[in-house]
C-alpha positions as CSV (number, residue, x, y, z in Angstrom):
1,M,-26.6,6.7,7.7
2,A,-23.6,8.4,6.1
3,G,-20.4,6.4,5.6
4,R,-17.3,7.2,7.6
5,V,-15.6,8.9,4.6
6,E,-18.8,10.0,2.8
7,G,-18.1,12.7,0.1
8,K,-14.4,12.2,0.2
9,V,-12.1,11.2,-2.7
10,A,-9.2,8.7,-2.2
11,F,-6.1,8.4,-4.3
12,I,-4.7,4.9,-4.3
13,S,-1.6,3.4,-5.8
14,G,-1.3,-0.3,-6.7
15,A,-5.0,-0.6,-6.9
16,A,-5.4,-3.4,-9.4
17,R,-5.4,-6.3,-6.9
18,G,-4.4,-7.3,-3.4
19,Q,-4.4,-4.6,-0.7
20,G,-4.9,-1.8,-3.1
21,R,-8.1,-3.2,-4.5
22,S,-9.3,-4.0,-1.0
23,H,-8.6,-0.4,0.1
24,A,-10.6,1.0,-2.9
25,I,-13.6,-1.3,-2.1
26,R,-13.5,-0.6,1.7
27,L,-13.3,3.2,1.3
28,A,-16.1,3.0,-1.4
29,E,-18.3,1.0,1.0
30,E,-18.0,3.9,3.4
31,G,-18.8,6.6,0.8
32,A,-15.6,7.6,-0.9
33,D,-15.0,8.0,-4.6
34,I,-11.7,6.6,-5.9
35,I,-8.8,7.7,-8.1
36,A,-6.8,4.5,-8.7
37,F,-3.7,3.5,-10.6
38,D,-1.4,0.6,-11.1
39,I,1.5,-0.3,-13.4
40,C,-0.5,-3.4,-14.7
41,K,2.6,-5.2,-16.0
42,D,5.5,-7.3,-14.7
43,V,8.5,-5.9,-13.0
44,D,11.9,-7.4,-14.0
45,S,13.2,-8.2,-10.5
46,V,9.9,-9.6,-9.2
47,P,9.8,-13.4,-9.4
48,F,6.0,-13.6,-10.0
49,P,3.5,-12.0,-12.4
50,G,2.4,-8.5,-11.9
51,A,-1.1,-7.2,-12.0
52,T,-2.9,-6.8,-15.4
53,P,-5.2,-4.3,-17.0
54,E,-8.0,-6.9,-16.4
55,D,-7.2,-6.8,-12.7
56,L,-7.6,-3.0,-12.7
57,A,-10.8,-3.3,-14.6
58,E,-12.1,-5.6,-11.9
59,T,-11.4,-3.1,-9.2
60,V,-13.4,-0.6,-11.3
61,R,-16.2,-3.0,-11.6
62,Q,-16.4,-3.7,-7.8
63,V,-16.2,0.0,-6.9
64,E,-18.9,0.9,-9.4
65,A,-21.1,-1.9,-8.0
66,L,-21.1,0.0,-4.8
67,D,-22.5,3.0,-6.7
68,R,-19.3,5.0,-6.2
69,R,-17.3,6.8,-8.9
70,I,-13.8,5.8,-9.9
71,V,-11.1,7.1,-12.2
72,A,-8.6,4.3,-12.9
73,R,-5.5,4.5,-15.0
74,E,-2.3,2.6,-15.8
75,A,0.7,4.4,-14.4
76,D,4.1,3.5,-12.9
77,V,4.9,5.0,-9.5
78,R,8.5,5.4,-10.7
79,D,7.3,8.0,-13.2
80,F,6.2,11.1,-11.4
81,D,4.7,12.8,-14.4
82,A,2.5,9.8,-15.0
83,V,1.4,9.7,-11.4
84,K,0.7,13.4,-11.4
85,A,-1.3,13.1,-14.6
86,V,-3.6,10.5,-12.9
87,A,-4.1,12.7,-9.8
88,D,-4.8,15.8,-11.9
89,E,-7.2,13.9,-14.2
90,G,-9.0,12.4,-11.2
91,V,-9.4,15.7,-9.5
92,A,-10.7,17.2,-12.8
93,E,-13.4,14.6,-12.8
94,L,-14.1,14.0,-9.1
95,G,-13.3,17.5,-7.7
96,R,-10.8,16.8,-4.9
97,I,-8.4,14.5,-3.0
98,D,-8.9,14.0,0.7
99,I,-7.2,10.6,1.3
100,V,-4.0,9.1,-0.1
101,S,-3.0,5.4,0.1
102,G,0.6,5.0,-0.8
103,N,0.1,1.3,-1.3
104,A,2.0,0.2,-4.4
105,G,4.9,-2.1,-3.7
106,I,6.8,-5.2,-4.7
107,S,8.7,-8.0,-3.0
108,G,11.6,-8.7,-5.3
109,E,14.9,-10.5,-5.4
110,L,15.7,-12.7,-2.4
111,N,19.4,-12.7,-1.7
112,P,21.9,-11.6,1.0
113,A,22.9,-7.9,0.6
114,A,26.5,-8.8,-0.3
115,V,25.4,-10.6,-3.5
116,M,22.1,-8.7,-4.3
117,S,22.0,-7.4,-7.8
118,E,22.1,-3.7,-8.6
119,V,18.9,-4.0,-10.6
120,G,17.1,-5.8,-7.8
121,W,18.1,-3.1,-5.2
122,Q,17.3,-0.2,-7.4
123,E,13.9,-1.4,-8.5
124,M,12.9,-2.0,-4.9
125,I,13.9,1.5,-3.8
126,D,12.4,3.2,-6.8
127,I,9.0,1.5,-6.4
128,N,8.6,1.0,-2.6
129,L,10.2,4.2,-1.4
130,T,10.4,6.8,-4.2
131,G,7.1,5.6,-5.6
132,V,5.4,6.4,-2.3
133,W,7.0,9.9,-2.3
134,H,5.7,10.4,-5.9
135,T,2.2,9.4,-4.9
136,A,2.2,11.8,-2.0
137,K,3.8,14.6,-4.0
138,A,1.2,14.3,-6.7
139,A,-1.7,14.5,-4.2
140,I,-0.5,17.0,-1.6
141,P,-1.2,20.2,-3.7
142,H,-4.8,18.9,-4.3
143,I,-5.4,18.2,-0.6
144,Q,-4.0,21.6,0.3
145,A,-6.2,23.3,-2.3
146,G,-9.3,21.9,-0.8
147,G,-8.5,23.6,2.5
148,N,-10.3,20.8,4.5
149,G,-7.2,18.8,5.7
150,G,-6.8,15.2,4.8
151,A,-5.0,11.9,5.5
152,I,-2.1,10.2,3.9
153,V,-1.6,6.5,4.9
154,I,1.6,4.8,3.7
155,T,1.8,1.0,3.6
156,S,5.0,-0.2,5.2
157,S,5.5,-3.6,6.8
158,V,6.8,-5.3,9.9
159,A,10.0,-5.1,8.0
160,G,9.8,-1.3,8.3
161,L,10.2,-1.7,12.1
162,K,12.6,-4.7,12.4
163,G,15.4,-6.3,10.5
164,M,15.1,-9.4,8.3
165,G,17.7,-11.3,6.3
166,N,17.9,-11.8,2.5
167,I,15.6,-8.8,1.8
168,A,17.9,-5.8,2.7
169,H,16.4,-3.8,-0.1
170,Y,12.8,-4.3,1.1
171,V,13.8,-3.7,4.7
172,S,15.6,-0.5,3.7
173,A,12.6,0.8,1.6
174,K,10.1,0.0,4.3
175,H,12.1,1.7,6.9
176,G,12.6,4.6,4.6
177,V,8.8,5.2,4.2
178,V,8.6,5.5,8.0
179,G,11.1,8.4,7.8
180,L,9.1,9.9,4.9
181,M,5.9,9.5,6.9
182,R,7.3,11.3,9.9
183,A,8.8,14.2,7.8
184,L,5.5,14.6,6.0
185,A,3.5,14.6,9.3
186,I,5.6,17.6,10.5
187,E,5.5,19.4,7.2
188,L,1.8,19.0,6.5
189,A,0.4,19.5,10.1
190,P,-0.3,23.2,9.6
191,D,-2.7,22.2,6.8
192,N,-4.4,19.7,9.1
193,I,-3.1,16.8,6.8
194,R,-2.3,13.8,8.9
195,V,0.3,11.2,7.8
196,N,0.6,7.7,9.3
197,S,2.0,4.3,8.2
198,I,0.6,0.8,8.5
199,H,2.8,-2.2,9.2
200,P,1.3,-5.5,8.2
201,T,2.5,-9.0,8.9
202,Q,2.1,-11.4,6.0
203,V,-1.1,-10.6,4.1
204,D,-3.0,-13.1,2.0
205,T,-2.3,-11.5,-1.4
206,P,-0.4,-12.4,-4.6
207,M,2.7,-10.7,-3.2
208,I,3.0,-13.4,-0.5
209,M,1.0,-16.3,-1.9
210,N,3.4,-17.4,-4.6
211,D,5.9,-20.2,-5.0
212,T,8.9,-18.0,-4.5
213,I,7.9,-16.7,-1.1
214,K,6.6,-20.1,-0.1
215,G,10.0,-21.6,-1.0
216,L,11.9,-18.9,0.9
217,F,10.0,-19.6,4.1
218,T,9.7,-23.3,3.9
219,G,12.8,-24.3,2.0
220,N,10.6,-26.3,-0.3
221,E,10.0,-24.9,-3.8
222,N,6.8,-27.0,-4.1
223,A,5.4,-26.2,-0.7
224,S,1.6,-26.4,-0.3
225,D,-0.5,-23.6,1.2
226,E,-0.8,-25.8,4.4
227,E,3.0,-26.2,4.8
228,F,3.5,-22.5,4.2
229,A,0.8,-21.6,6.7
230,G,2.6,-23.6,9.4
231,V,5.8,-21.8,8.9
232,S,4.2,-18.4,8.5
233,Q,2.2,-18.8,11.7
234,A,5.5,-19.0,13.6
235,M,6.2,-15.4,12.7
236,N,3.1,-14.2,14.6
237,T,2.1,-14.2,18.3
238,L,-1.5,-14.7,17.6
239,P,-2.3,-18.2,16.2
240,I,-2.9,-17.2,12.6
241,P,-0.6,-17.6,9.6
242,W,-1.5,-14.3,7.9
243,V,-4.1,-11.5,7.9
244,E,-6.5,-10.6,5.2
245,A,-6.2,-7.5,3.0
246,R,-9.5,-6.2,4.5
247,D,-7.8,-6.1,7.9
248,I,-5.3,-3.6,6.5
249,S,-8.1,-1.7,4.8
250,N,-10.0,-1.4,8.0
251,A,-6.9,0.2,9.6
252,L,-6.6,2.6,6.7
253,L,-10.2,3.5,7.0
254,F,-9.8,4.3,10.7
255,L,-6.8,6.4,10.1
256,A,-8.4,8.2,7.2
257,S,-11.7,8.9,8.9
258,D,-12.6,11.4,11.6
259,E,-12.1,8.6,14.1
260,G,-8.4,9.1,13.7
261,R,-8.6,12.9,13.4
262,F,-5.9,13.6,16.0
263,I,-3.6,10.7,15.0
264,T,-0.5,11.7,13.0
265,G,3.1,10.5,12.7
266,V,2.2,7.1,14.0
267,P,3.5,3.7,12.7
268,L,0.5,1.4,13.3
269,P,1.2,-2.4,13.3
270,V,-1.5,-4.7,12.0
271,D,0.8,-7.7,12.6
272,A,-0.9,-10.4,14.7
273,G,1.9,-9.7,17.3
274,A,4.8,-10.4,14.9
275,L,6.7,-7.4,16.3
276,L,6.7,-9.1,19.7
277,K,9.0,-11.8,18.5
C-alpha cells in the first residue's frame, strides 16, 4: 500500500531535532524523500543549547532507516543564499520539491517588551519570521517548476493567535507568519500550491523542556518535570501538560497529503484546547 505522500519530496527547516526531526521521520514513513537543514549551533539570545551536527546526522540516520533518501545540510534560515543553496542541491539530487515545512524557530529572551534587548528582538524576528519567508522563497520556484501543485505548512504557535506576556518578540513573529501564510495562500493558489499554518500548544521538545522555560512558568529555576507539568497543564483545556512532536507531524502530514487537497489559508490549532482559555 502506497504511503500518503509517496514519491514526493519535502523541504524541512530546523530538522536536526524536535519537531523538525519528527516531521522528517513522519513524512518519510509515508513515502517522502527529504531535503533537510538546520543551523546546528547556538543562537546568542537563546538561553539553552542549540542543535548540533550530530543531531542532524541522527535525523539522517532515522530517515535512511526507513529506506528513504535524504539530503541534509547545515544552513541558517537568516541567510537566504544558504537556504536557497540547500534547496537547489536537494532538487538536483532528488528531482523536485512538493512539500515545505517552515519549522525552524527559537524561543529567546524572556522580558517585558519595554526592557527587551534589541538583539533579542531582532534575532527572533530574523529566525521565526524572516526565516520562514526565506524557506518558502527558496522552495516556491521548484514547486512551481514541477507543475503538480504542492503544500507549504508553516509552524506558528498558539502565540500566533493570542497575546502572551514577556515574549512580545515571539508573539509578533508567530502572528507575522500567519499573515505570511495567508498572503502566500492567495499568491500561490493559481499554481495549486496550498499554504496553511499549524498552531501547537506546548510541545515536548528541547525548546520547551529546558530550565529557562520551566523557571518562567513555575517561578522556580530548579523546577522538576512534574512541577512544570502541573503548571503547563493549566494552559490546556484537555487534561494534558503538552503534546508530542508526532502530534504536530500528523497534522502536517494531513495538510500536505491529498486528504487536505482543498484546505488552504487555514490556521490549524493542535493545542489541546489552549485557545479556549
